[in-house]
N, C-alpha and C positions, 0 to 999 in steps of 0.2 A: 724539428729539432727533438721533439721529446720524442720520436720513433728510432732517431738515432742512437740517442742514450740508452732507450729502452735495449735495442740491439746490442749496445756495446757490453752494457751489464748482463744481457743474457750470455754472450758470446765468452765472458769472463768467467761465469760462473760454471759453464760447459768445460772450458779449461781446465778450471780448479777441479772440477768432478772427476776429469779424464787423469789429472796428475795424482788425484789421491791426496787433494789437500786439506777436502772437507774431514776426513777420515782421520789424518794426523791431527786436524784440530778439534775434532770432538774427544779424541783421546788425551789431547792437552787438557782440555777442559775437565775432564775426568779426573784426571791425576792431579790439577790443581784443587778439585774440591775434596779429595778425599783428606788432607791433613786437616782441613777447618772442619770438617763432619763430627760430631760428638757420639762417642757409642757409648752409650750408657749400659751398663751391667743389670742383669735382673737379681742377682743375688744381692741380699741385705744380711747385715753382721751390726751387732753393737755389744761393747762392753761396758760391765760397772765393775770398778774396784776400791774396796774400802779396807780398811785393817781388819775388820771382821769377816769380809769374805769376799769372793768374785764371783761373779756372773759372765757369761758370754753367750749369745744366741746368734743362730745364724738362719735363713730363711730365702727362699725365691719370691719374688713379687710376681703373682701370676694376674694380675689387673690392678686398673683402677682404684677398686674397693677390696682386694682382696689379696691373700699370701696363700703360699703353699703351707706345707705342714714345718713348725717351727721347732729348731732343735735347741733346746735350753741345756747348758752346762753350768753348775754352781757346787762353789768350794766352800765350805768352812775352814775360813783360815785362822780362826782362833779357837781351834778344837778345846774341848771338854771346859768352856767358861760359862757352861748351862745354858747358853742359848743356841738355840737351831737357826742355821740359815737358810733361806729361800729366796727362789726368784720368780718374777713375772713378767709379763709382756705388757707394754703401754702401746696405744695406737693414737695419733693424732689426724683427725678427720672431721667428718659429720657435713651437716649443710653447708656449714660457712668454713669449713676446715681448721676449726679452732676448739673444737672438740676432744679433750683425753680421753679415752676410751682405756678401762683396765681390764686386762685379760683375765678370766675366770680360772685358768689353768694355774697351778705353782710347782715350783721344782726345788725338792725340799733336798738338804745335806743335814741331816740330824746328828748330833754328837754323839748318839751312840754308835752310830756306823762312822764316824768321822775318821778316816785313817789317811787324810791328805790326798785322796786322789779323786776326791769328788764325785758328784754323779752328773749324768747326762739323760734328761727327758726328752721325748719328742710330743710338744702338742700338737693338736689339731690346727687344720688351717682358720686364720681368721677371715671373716667375710662382713663385710660393712654394705648397707645401701647406698651411701655415700662414699664419694673418694677418700681413701687411705693415704693422706699426703706422707706421713714419717711413720717410724716404729723405733722402740728402744726397749732394752731389756733394764732393770730394776733388781738390786740385790739389797735383802732386808736379812737384820737381825731379830729375832723373834724375842724380843726383852719387854713386850708390854702387854697387855691384858686387851683385847678387843683391838682397837684400832693405834696408831701412835708408834708402831715400830720403828726403829732406826733404820733407815734406807738411804741408798746412793743409787742416782740414775744415770745411766749410761747417755751416749751422746744418740741424737737422732739421726735415722738413716732415712733418706729420701726417697720415696717411690718414684722410680722413673717415668712408670706406666700411667701416674695421678695428673 
């Protein structure tokens, strides 16, 4: 009896192959899988908007712990108020994924050259030895000596490669 079932199954499989049924089934399985698959973009962006200034940053995620070059646009929206506007990047990562690191580069839009168009600055790529889970831009008004400037943070953008 076991041999009969095996023979019938083998004959059915041979008939299915001859009729092209396996190809149609495989094609249907691929077609069914495509809508449920998530295609994550490697492009990142973040915006920070305040009454005094606006900043927008764009970059490409190039790995779990790094970005490509980062372009930061900053615009002083309260020109001639005596306070320059600047922007910088922040990255969330570290060994446990909870450390916020502030980028060292600053993009400035000084009151002296404030004509309403803003300025774009390209920062070098950012690299960390651990995963960089997210990144965002921060816009600030240079209204305090040392630390304590008025700042507005943009939304975090998640790294699809982390």
